[in-house]
N, C-alpha and C positions, 0 to 999 in steps of 0.2 A: 556864746554858750546858751543864749535864749532859744538860738534854731535847733540846737543838738538836744533841747528840752522836747521842743516840741515833735521832732521827728521820732523821738526814744516814746514819748504819750502816744501817738498815731499809730507806730508798730505795735506798742502794747494793744491798743483798742482792735487794733485788726487781728492779734492773736486771739484775744478774749472772743472775738466774734466768728472767729475759725471752727469749723465740724470740728479739726482736730486737738484743738484747746478746750473744746466743753466738758463740761461732766457728763458722764454717760447717764442716761436715763435707765432707772430699774422697774421691769415690769411691777416687781412687789410693791414697790412703791404707788402704783396707780391700782392696788387691789387684785392682784393676779394671785389666787392658790398656789398654783402648782400642785396638786396633790392627784391628779389624774382622775378626777371627780366633777369638780365643779367646773364650770365653762368660763375660761378666760376670756374671750374674744374681745369684749368690752374693756376690759384693763389693757390687752395688748395693742388694740385699736386707738387709745387714750394717747398711748405713749408713743405710739408711731406718729399718730396727727401732731401732736406737739412737737416732737422732733424735727419733723417735716416744716410746721409753721414757723421756726426760730431759725430755720435755714441749712438745717441738717445734726446730724452728729451721730452717735450710737447708742441702741436700745438693748439693753443686756437684758438677757435671760439667765437668772443663774439657778443651779440645780435644781430640777423636779421633773413634772410629768405634766405637762401643759393641754389641757383638752381646751380644741379652739375650732370656730367656724372660719369662715374665708377673711383672708388680713389682706389690708394693703398698705403697701410702703411708697412713702413720699420719694422726692428728689433727696438725693446728697444724705439717705438715710441708712445705715448700717444695722442690721439685726444681727447679735451676736449671740448664739447661743453658746452656753459653757458647755466641754465636753462630757458631762454627766447630764445633760438636760435632754428631755425627747419633747418633741411639740406632736399632738396627735389629733388628726382631724377628727372634727364632731360626727356623728352618724346621722346627725338630723338634716336633710335635706333643704330645709329653712334656713340653714346658715351658710349657704351659699348662694347670694343671688344671682338672677338671669341677668346676663350682658352678652353681646355682641363678641362673638369669637370667630376663629377663622378654624374650620375642622374638618379635616379629610380634603383640604384644598379650597373648601368652598367658606363665604361667611355665612353665619346662623348664630341662633340663639343656643346659649349655653350657659351651664353654673360656672360662677367665677372659682377661679384656684382657690387652693388652700392660701397660697401665698402669692399675689400679684402683684405688678406694678407697670402704670401704663403712662408714659410720655414723661417719664422720670430719668434723669442722668443720674449717675453715681451710686445707684444702687446697690447694696451689697448683703448677702445673706452668707454667714460662717458658722462653721462649729455644730456640734450636736448630732443628734438623730431627728428626723424628721418622719412621720409614719401618716400616711394618706388615710380618707376615711373610709370604712368597712364596705363592703358590698353587703347591701345589692347599689350603694350611690355609684360604685368605679364601674358599673356596668352598666349605666345610663346611654343611651344615644340618643333619644330625641326627647327634651333638648340633652345634649352631651352632659356627662356627669363632670365634677370636678376634677381637674386635674390638678398634680402635687404642686407645682410652680409654673407660673404663667406671667411671662416680661411680653409686653407689646409696647413697640415704639421707643424703648428704652436704649441709651447711651452709656457708653462705659459701664456695662453692669459684672460685677463680678459673683461668682458662686465658689466658694471653697471648702473644704475640710468638713464637708458635712456628709451624713451617712440617710439615704432614703429607704424605704419598704412600700412598696404599692403594688396593685393588680391590676390586670385587664383595661389601664390607660393612661397616658402617656404622664409619666412624673416630670419631666420638664420642656416648656415649649417656650422656645422664643420666635417671637413675629414682629419683623421690621425694627429689629434690634442692630444697633452699630456698637464695635467695639466690644464684645462680649469676652469676658474670660471665665471658662471652669478648671479651676484647679483641684485636686486631690480629694474628687469626687467617690462615694462608693455607691452606686444606686443598685438596688434591686427591684424588680418586679416579675412578676408569673401572670399569664397567660395572653391570650389576642388581644392586639391595641397596647400591650403594656411595655410602650418603646422607652426607652431612656433618656434620650435627649432629641427634640426635634427642632432643627433648625431650619426656620421657616422664612427665606424672603429676608435675610439678614446678611450684612455687610461686614466683613472683619470679625471673625468667630476665632477664637483660641481654646481648643480644648487638652488639655494636658494633665499628667500624671492621674488620670480616673481609672478606675475601676468599675467596667458594669457590666452586669449581669443580668439580664432581662427576659420575659417571655418573649416579646417581638424583636422588634431591631433594637440595638445596642443603642446605635446611632442614626438617624434617618435624617436627610437632606432633601428639602423639600421648597415649592416656590408657588404653590397654586396649583389649581386645573380648570382648564379650558380658557376659550377667547376671554373671558374677564382679566384670568391670571397675565394671559401672555398680552393684551392690551397696558395691564397694568404697569409689568414689565420693572417688576422686580425680583431679580433673581437672587439667589445664595448665593453668595461670592468671598473669597478670601477666606478661606478656610482652613485651619492648621489644627492636626490631630496628631498628637507625639505622646510617646513614653506611655500610651495606654493600653491596658487589657478590656478587649470587648467579645462580648461573648454573647448570642441568643439560644433559647430553648426549643424554639419555635422556628423563626425566619435568617434574618440575617446580622452580622455584626456591626458591618454598617452598610446601609441601604439608601440609595439613589435614587429617589422616584416614590412612588409613583406619580404622585403630585409635582410635575417641574416646568409646569408650561410656562413659569415665568424665567425660567433657566436656572441650570446651575453651573458657575465656572469658576477655574481657579482653586483647586483642593487638593491638598497635598496631605498623605497619611504616611508618617512615620515613625520609624521605632517602638511599632506598635505588634503585639501579640492578638490572635484573632481565631474566633472560634463560632462557629453558625450550624445550627441543626440543617439548614437548608443550604443555606451560601455564607462562608466569608463575607464576600463584598458581590453586591446584588446590584445590577444597573437594570432598572424596572421603568417600564412607560407602556404606551399604548396609543391607536387611533386616534384622535380629536383631541392630544396635547400640545402638539405643535412645541415649542419651546426648543432650549437647545442643552447638552450637557456636553461640557469641553474643559480641557486642560486638567483634568483629574491624574493626579499621580499617588502613587506609593513607593515607598523605598524602605529595606530594612525590616521587612515583617516577616512574622513568623505564624505558620497558618496551622492550627491544632485539629484535629479529627472533626474536618468538616466535608460534608459530600460535595462541597463545590469550593474551591479556590474563587472563581471569580464565575457569577450567574450572568448572563444578560437575555432578559426578554422584552423587547421593546414591541410587541405585537399585541398581548393581549393581558398585561397587569394594571390591576387598579380599575376602581368605579370609573364607568364613562362621565364626563362633564355634563350638567345640564346646557350647559352652551358649547360644543364641541368645537374646536379649530376645524374649519372647511379647509377644502382642497384636495386635490389627489396626492400629493405631495408635502404641501405644508399640514397636513393635520399626523403628519407623523415627527417625532422629535428629532431633533439633527445632534448625532454623537460626533464630536471631533476629537482627537489627539487625548486617546488613553496611554498610560504610563506604569509599567509595573517592573522595579528592576530588583535585583538582592535582596530576594524571598525564599524563605525555606519551609516547606511543606511537608507536615508529617500526618500519614492516616488519612488523606485525603481522597475520595472516589474520584471526581472528576477534576483534572487541575481548571480547565476552563470551558464554558456550555456556551457557547455564543452561537446559535443556528435561529433563533427566533427572532431575526432582522427582517425589517420591512426590506424588499429589494427596491422599491422607489425611492428610501433612503437608506443607502448603506452606511454602515458604520465607517469614518474619516480618518484612520491615524490608530494603531493598536500597539504597543511596543511592550513586550515581555524580555527581559535580559536577564540574564543571570538567574536563572531559577533551578533551584535542586531539593532532593529530597523524593519522597515515593507518593505515588498516586496510583489507582486503579485502573482508571482511563488518563488520557491525557486529553489532548485538544480536539474541540471539534466547533469549527466557526461556520458562517455563512454571509454573505453579502456584506464585505469588508474591502475596502481598499487602503494602500497604505499601509501594507501590516509589517511589521518588523519583526522577527523572533530572533532572538541568538541565546548562546549558552545556556540551552534546556537541558538540564542535566539531571534528570528525573527517571528512578527506575521502578520498577515494581510494576508496571502496566502492562494491559494486556489491550491485543489489537495496534493498530498504528498509532505514531506520536501526534502525527496531525489528519484530522480529516478535516475538510474542506470543498466548499460550494461556492463558484463565485468570489474568488478571493483574490487580490492583488498583492503582492508586496515583496519584501525579501525573507529568507532563513525560513521560508514553506516548503524547502525540502529537507526532509527530515536530517540529512546527513550534513545539513550546512550549519543545524542550530546548536552543533556537540563542538 
């Protein structure tokens, strides 16, 4: 009997100290006003710090409009905004301290994000609306202005069920993160650099059920640029994007590169609707990058009103690195095993534009299978090996179905693809 009592007591103590059993902390109890006028930065940060210091838990943000500067989340902390809560970034640049960031592939000084976490496990942000700081803060580049959410070296982080609005700067930037999940997000941006989610040298990423409509790339996969990033060898890998609607009003729904010197591999895109002002999917790089992109697959996709379903430019896209990867062949990215199947295209100009490929390092392995719908032009490719085309049931195009130069593989005879 005594032994059972001891076990029950220990169990109760463990339950009492676990994050799930703790009483949530309310930012109002720490002095937050939520009137959209007074800055609530100090109250929020005090609540977040107390939560992390006690081993984690939940910080509640009840209905209101909360004006804050940069906030830092600690490990095992959930920031839970109510459905009618708006978190609004302060217009004062002094509210965003300068820290070391990776921006466009290289480390430099930049302003800390509105919401950030570093070296933290099990961080979660959920619910409500998040509005970034206004211009001109979002247009700052030297040093970079504050992004909306920036997670660095975090594990098991979750972003879910909130809506954001920003302009001319990245909304969500993930760097060196592992086992990250984004679910049910609605992200909106306008203007160049207005990316939705930037996945930067991360391992194990799931993005599902998100609606992302952006000025720049809706989702961009990166891993740094130049010899330093290639030597660091931190690829973006094991990425699953599913059941999403992705649109870009300037560039691509899904961009791979241009910063990819650390490598990008094992990416799967499935059951998504994509449209881009330039490309639905853009695979991009240049000399001096090195690195690799391999095992990239898309399945069950709908492509709407895009100049190009798949665009590929490995010759000249992106800013040259301060330390370019040297070598006649090694300076070019290695691209291997791209596969897209069960795709419906509607009102697409070019089905595939892939002529800007370095002859010194051809793309090795490109599969298109079961592609249907309408396009104005079809396929133009150069410098590729192990190409496999089958069941290309597209109509409405002018000119040949396939234009090719220095390409080997199967299904390259137009009649063989039908």
